[in-house]
N, C-alpha and C positions, 0 to 999 in steps of 0.2 A: 275395419271399424267393428268391433264387438258390440252385438245388440243382445240384450237380455229381455226376455218377456215376463211380466209380472202379472199375476192374476188376482183379483179380488180375494178369492178363497184363501190365499196364503195369509191373509191378515184378519180374517173372519173368526171372531170370538165364538160364533155358534158352531164352528166346526172343530172336529177333534184332528189330531195329527194325521190319523189314517184317512180322514176325508179330505186332506190337503192343506190344512194349516201349517204354516212354516215358522211361526214365530211363538214364543212362549205366551201363555194366557195373559200375563200382566202387560204384554205389548199389543195384543189383539184388541180389535174393536168391532162393535156390532155392525154388520152390513156395510162394509166399505165400498165407496163407489170408485169407478176409474178416474173421475174428476179429482177426488181427493188424493188418490194415489199419484196422479200426474203433478199435482200440486207439490206433493211431498218429495217426489223424485226431483223437481226443479230447485226445490230448497236444498236438497242433498248436493246439487250442482251438476246434474246431468240433463241431457235433452229428453223429453218424454213425447211420445207420439201414442195418441189413444186410437184404439181399434175396438169399436163398440160391437162388432158383429161376432167377435171370437167368443168360443165357449171353452171353459177348462175342461180337460178330460174326465174329470170326476164329477161334473155337474151336468144337467140336462138343459137348464135355462141359460141363454147367452147373457153374461153380465159384461162381457167385453175383456180387454186386456190392455196393458200399458207396455209399449216397446221403449226400453230404455238404451239410449245410444251413447257411445264414447265411454264405456266401461272396461276399457282395455286391461287396467291395472287392478281391477277389483273383483273379488269372487262374488258369485251370485248370493251366496249366504250372507256375506258382509253387506251387500247391498239391500237385500230384503230386510235386515236388521235395521239398517240405518232409516230405511223408508218407514218401517214400523214405528220407531221412535219419533219421527215428524208427524206421523198420522195422529199419534196420541196428543201431540201438541196442537195439532190443527183443530181437534175435537173439543178441546178445552173451552 
């Protein structure tokens, strides 16, 4: 079973690409939380496990991470883009 780890920095509109953002600015949101990301992962159709003590390698403060399970047939970039689309909908 393939697991992908997704960090809040991937979707943070306050970060540049070199600081870890992986989505275009029009899909990014301000200060995403692991709870929002986990909800979006479930909307996409995968299982999500929140790990609150994790820290992204380009950050100093732990904001947590979401482990996405069951993504055998999906590229990580496609997964991140789909999660970003749902995050925007959840924030509306």
